[in-house]
Structures are given as C-alpha cells and as structure tokens.
C-alpha positions in Angstrom: 0.1 0.3 -0.1 0.9 3.7 -0.7 2.7 4.9 2.6 0.3 8.1 2.1 -3.0 6.5 1.2 -1.9 4.3 4.7 -1.0 7.5 6.6 -4.5 9.0 5.6 -6.3 5.9 6.5 -4.3 5.8 10.1 -5.7 9.7 10.5 -9.0 9.2 9.4 -9.9 6.0 11.4 -8.4 8.0 15.0 -9.7 11.1 14.2 -13.2 8.9 13.4 -13.0 7.9 16.3 -11.2 9.4 18.9 -14.0 11.7 19.7 -15.8 8.5 21.1 -13.1 6.8 23.0 -12.8 10.2 24.6 -16.8 10.2 25.1 -16.0 7.0 27.3 -13.2 8.5 29.2 -15.5 10.8 30.6 -17.3 7.5 31.5 -14.5 6.3 34.0 -13.4 9.4 34.8 -15.9 11.7 35.2 -15.9 16.0 35.2 -17.5 18.5 36.5 -18.1 19.7 33.1 -18.0 17.8 29.6 -15.9 21.1 28.0 -13.7 21.1 30.1 -13.0 17.5 30.2 -10.5 15.0 29.6 -12.2 13.0 26.1 -12.7 16.9 24.9 -8.9 17.1 25.2 -8.4 13.9 23.5 -11.1 14.7 20.6 -8.8 18.3 20.0 -5.4 16.8 20.2 -6.1 12.9 18.7 -5.8 14.3 14.9 -3.0 17.3 16.0 -0.6 14.8 18.0 -1.5 11.7 14.5 -1.2 14.2 12.2 2.5 15.2 13.7 3.7 11.8 14.4 2.6 10.8 10.7 4.8 13.0 9.8 7.4 13.2 12.0 7.7 9.0 11.7 5.6 7.8 8.9 7.9 9.4 6.2 5.2 12.1 4.6 8.0 14.9 5.7 7.4 18.2 6.8 7.4 19.8 3.0 3.9 21.2 2.9 2.7 21.4 6.3 2.1 25.1 5.7 3.6 26.9 9.0 5.3 29.5 6.7 3.0 32.6 6.4 4.1 33.5 2.6 2.7 37.1 2.8 4.0 38.0 -0.3 1.6 37.7 -3.5 -1.0 36.5 -1.1 -2.6 39.5 0.0 -5.9 39.0 -1.1 -6.3 36.2 0.5 -5.4 37.0 3.7 -7.8 39.7 3.3 -10.5 37.8 2.1 -9.8 35.4 5.7 -9.7 38.4 7.5 -13.2 39.6 5.8 -15.0 37.1 4.3 -17.1 35.9 8.1 -17.7 39.0 9.3 -19.4 40.7 5.3 -21.3 37.4 5.3 -22.7 37.6 8.8 -23.6 41.5 7.9 -25.1 40.6 4.2 -26.8 37.7 6.4 -28.0 39.9 9.1 -29.1 42.6 6.7 -31.3 40.5 4.4 -33.1 39.1 8.0 -33.8 42.7 8.9 -35.7 43.3 5.6 -37.9 40.5 5.2 -38.6 41.1 9.2 -37.4 37.1 10.2 -35.0 38.3 13.3 -34.4 42.2 14.7 -31.2 43.3 16.0 -30.5 44.5 19.9 -28.0 45.9 22.2 -24.6 48.6 20.2 -21.6 47.4 18.8 -19.1 48.2 21.6 -21.0 46.2 23.4 -20.3 43.5 21.1 -16.5 44.2 21.4 -15.6 42.8 24.3 -17.0 39.2 23.4 -15.2 39.1 20.4 -12.3 39.7 22.3 -12.9 37.6 24.8 -14.2 34.2 22.0 -11.1 34.9 19.7 -8.6 34.8 23.2 -10.7 31.3 23.5 -10.3 30.2 19.8 -7.0 30.9 19.6 -5.5 27.7 21.2 -8.2 25.9 20.5 -8.1 26.2 16.5 -4.5 25.6 16.5 -5.1 22.2 17.5 -8.1 21.9 14.4 -6.1 23.6 11.9 -3.3 22.1 12.2 -4.8 19.3 12.2 -7.3 19.3 9.0 -5.8 21.8 6.7 -2.0 21.5 8.2 -2.0 17.5 7.5 -5.0 16.0 5.3 -5.2 19.0 3.1 -2.5 18.5 1.7 -2.0 15.0 1.7 -5.0 15.4 -0.2 -3.2 17.3 -3.0 -0.3 14.7 -2.4 -2.1 11.9 -3.9 -2.8 14.0 -6.9 -6.8 14.7 -5.7 -8.4 18.0 -7.9 -9.7 20.5 -4.7 -12.4 20.1 -4.5 -12.4 16.5 -4.4 -10.1 17.3 -1.7 -12.1 19.7 0.1 -15.1 17.8 0.6 -13.2 14.6 1.1 -11.5 16.2 4.2 -15.0 17.7 4.8 -16.7 14.2 5.2 -14.4 12.8 7.2 -14.1 16.5 9.7 -17.5 16.5 10.1 -17.4 12.6 11.4 -14.7 14.1 14.1 -17.1 16.7 14.5 -20.2 14.5 16.1 -19.1 13.7 19.9 -18.4 16.8 19.9 -21.9 18.2 19.3 -23.8 15.5 20.9 -21.6 15.1 23.7 -19.0 17.8 25.0 -20.9 20.3 24.1 -24.6 18.6 24.6 -27.9 19.2 24.4 -28.5 22.6 27.3 -25.9 24.6 25.0 -27.7 24.0 21.7 -30.6 25.0 22.6 -29.8 28.2 24.3 -29.1 29.3 21.1 -31.6 27.2 18.7 -34.6 26.6 18.5 -34.2 23.3 16.2 -33.4 20.7 18.3 -30.1 18.4 19.0 -31.2 15.9 15.7 -31.3 19.2 12.9 -28.0 20.8 14.9 -26.5 18.4 14.0 -27.8 17.4 10.5 -26.9 20.9 9.5 -23.4 21.0 11.5 -22.3 18.7 9.3 -23.8 19.8 5.6 -22.7 22.7 6.8 -18.2 22.1 6.7 -18.4 21.1 3.2 -19.1 25.2 2.3 -16.5 25.7 5.1 -14.2 23.3 4.2 -14.7 24.1 0.4 -13.3 27.9 1.4 -10.5 27.0 4.5 -9.1 24.3 2.5 -9.0 26.5 -0.8 -7.1 29.3 1.7 -4.7 26.6 2.6 -4.0 25.7 -0.9 -3.8 29.1 -2.5 -1.4 30.2 0.1 0.6 27.8 0.6 0.3 28.6 4.2 -2.2 27.1 6.9 -2.5 31.0 8.7 -5.4 32.0 6.4 -7.5 28.9 6.9 -6.4 29.8 11.1 -8.1 33.1 10.7 -10.5 33.0 9.3 -11.4 29.6 11.4 -10.8 31.9 14.5 -13.2 34.8 13.3 -15.6 32.6 12.9 -15.7 30.7 16.7 -15.2 34.2 17.9 -18.4 36.2 16.7 -20.9 33.5 16.0 -22.7 32.0 18.6 -22.2 35.1 20.7 -24.1 37.1 18.7 -27.5 35.2 19.5 -26.4 33.6 22.8 -25.5 37.6 24.7 -29.1 39.1 23.0 -27.6 40.8 19.7 -30.1 38.8 17.4 -33.2 37.6 18.1 -35.4 35.3 15.4 -39.5 35.3 14.3 -40.3 31.4 14.8 -38.8 29.3 13.3 -36.3 31.3 11.0 -32.9 30.8 13.3 -31.9 28.0 10.9 -32.7 30.0 7.7 -31.2 33.0 9.3 -28.6 32.0 11.5 -25.3 33.9 11.9 -23.3 30.5 12.0 -22.0 29.0 9.7 -24.6 26.3 9.9 -27.1 28.5 9.2 -28.9 28.5 5.7 -28.0 32.1 4.3 -24.8 32.1 5.6 -24.0 28.2 4.2 -24.9 29.6 0.5 -23.0 32.2 0.9 -20.0 30.7 1.6 -20.4 28.5 -1.6 -21.0 30.9 -3.4 -17.1 32.2 -2.5 -15.8 29.3 -2.7 -17.4 28.3 -5.5 -15.7 31.7 -7.0 -12.1 31.1 -5.6 -12.0 27.1 -7.1 -12.8 28.9 -10.4 -10.7 32.1 -9.9 -7.9 29.0 -9.5 -8.9 27.2 -12.6 -8.3 30.9 -14.9 -5.1 31.4 -13.0 -3.7 28.1 -14.0 -5.2 28.1 -18.0 -2.4 31.0 -18.3 
C-alpha cells in the first residue's frame, strides 16, 4: 500500500474514533463539565498529534505542512480570511432584517469585548483543529493528486465525522438549545452539511497560499463571532427563522454565501492555471 494512502487511513481512523473514545473516558473519569474534561482534550488533540507523528515518523515529511506565512503575493487571500465571515454575517443580518425574520439589539461597542473573549478562547483550540485539518489532511490529499474540489469534500466528510461526538456529548443539548430552536438532531445535520462549504473556503485559502494561517485566521474569527451574537442577545429571530438566518456557519444563508465564495475561489484558481 502507498505510504501516503496508509497514513491518511490511519489519520482518518484516529479522527473518526477519538471523540467516541473521549466520551468513554468521561464515563470512567467524570468531570464537572464535558467541555472541561479529559475526553474533550483527547478529541481535540488526537488528530493533531497523529498528523505530527505521521509527518515525523510515517515518512510524510514536513515540506507541505504550511507553517510559513507566505505573505508575499497573497494579500487578497489574507484579506479574505479576515473579512469573509464579518461580511457574510453583515449581509445575512441585513437580509434577515429586511425580510422581518430577525431583529437586532444592543450596540456594536457592547459586542467588541465579547468578540475579544471569544477570539482568545478560539486561538488555542484552533491550533489543534487547523494544524490537523488544513495542516495535515488537505495537503496530504493534494499530494495524492486529488483535484481541489474532491480534496475539500473528502476533508469535510472526515472533519464532520470527527465533530459528531463533540456536538452530541461535549457541547450537549443544553448549550445547543441556548442558541437555536431546531433541536439536537437538526443541529447535527445542519452542522455536518455546513462543514462542506466551510472546508471548501478554508481549504482553498490553504492551497492558494501554501500556508495554514489564512484558514486559521478565518476559523478564529468565525468562532469568535457566530454563536455569541445569539447567546448574548444581539440577534433575535422570528419563530422558525433561526436555521435560515443564523449567523453561524450552519445557517442556510451563511452556507449559501460560503458555497458561492468557495466556488468562485475554485474558478479563480482554474483561470489562473489556464494561463
């Protein structure tokens, strides 16, 4: 078996099973909160550690790790990584307000410290997540010769399977119900589906710049803003409108924007390659 294929199979197996192992660990070693448990630590670190071990000892090497910033010539993609989510949220909120699906409350200065706290919380967690998915899996699929779209869709599939125990057990029903009315089942379904356009955008940022940092930036900004707008009462929805106009990546409007932007990024890459 090709070593790259073997290593991707190993990475996939660990990623898909580590969360469920973490859930089992929490039944043996109880903690005050699933979000402050040994199980969630196993879930977040296992893909990262596996990717690092496969690079160091599985002969994948470090050439395509993507830890360099590669700022030169990539200003557009770094700007997009910073602006894509705030602009998407702004357009979604404007559309929701115009249709009467949502209303806005509180002020922008009140939002800033909340975003700052959310950003600080995301920075460490997303080192583990982005160094695994855009630092390992996306470039290793690229090394196999997959086209970009197939690369991102396969990454999204494995990324989604990795998330399932987090949503169900580590995040939990009470947290989910605090900012959405759709219930656990639909939350998991929409969350899973949302990872496909998200992986498309994040993956294209990774491949276009040959750096994992633009995807890391975009991911942190997304996590820092999305749920806080709802939980902290900045946005309130009309009944049954939250799943459409939610500012989170699993909102239908946000998903549509991400699909459009991601497919534009793919087309732009193809146009560049054709010259």
